N, C-alpha and C positions, 0 to 999 in steps of 0.2 A: 649646142653647137649648130645643129641644123636650123633651129628657129632663128638664130642670130646671123645666119648667112654664111656660116663656116668658121673655121678656126684651124689651128695647127696642133698636131700631136707630135711630140719629139721623144723618141725612144733612145735609150742608151744601148747601142749595139756593141759589136766587137768584130775585129777582123777574123776571129775564130769562127764566127757564124757563116763566113763566106769562103773558108779555106780549111785545110786540115790543121787541127790544133795539136798541141803537144800531148804526149802520152798522159793518160790519166784524166783527161779533160772531156771525155765523151759526153757526159751529162750537160756540162756547161756549153759545149759546142752545139749540142742538139737544142738547148734552150735558146741560144742566140740565133740559130738558123730558123727556129720557129718564130721568133720575134721578127726576123726579116720577112718571113712569109706573111705574117699578120700585117706588117706595115704595107707591103705591096697589095694585099687584099683590101685593106681599108682604103687605100688610094684608088684602087679600081672601083670599089663599091660606092665611095662617097666623094671622090674627087670632083665630079661634075656638080656636086652640091656645095662646093667651096671648102671641103675639109681636106687639109693636107696632112700627110703622115711622112715623117722623116726620121732617120736614125743617125746618130753621131757614132761613128766607128773609129775610135781612137786606138792608139798604140799604148803599150806600157810606158810608164815613166822610167827614166834611167835610175838604176839602183846606185848604191853607195860606191860601187866599183866602176861606175860609168858605163855599164853594159845595159842594153835594152834601148827603148825609145825609137825614134825615127832614124832612118838612114839619111845621109847627106842630101839626097834628092827629095826628101820629104815623104817618101813612101814608108809603109809599115814593113818591118823586117819579116822575112819568111821564117827565119830562125828564131825560135822563141825560148831557147833554153836560158836558164838563168840564175 
């Protein structure tokens, strides 16, 4: 990456890494929060050398009952019961 003049790293994040997740998801939330910290640190350490680090933070897909997914305004729901 560095020898080639830079590149991009793309991580699969989650809105749970930046907010309070549902009950029973502490390990998942901690892992995703750590991933976000790693992404920011890589950007700080290697951004000037042309390496970009980004994360895709999606929402859940709608389930068979039509619940979940994005709100009408495109934002992720705060309510994650399901």
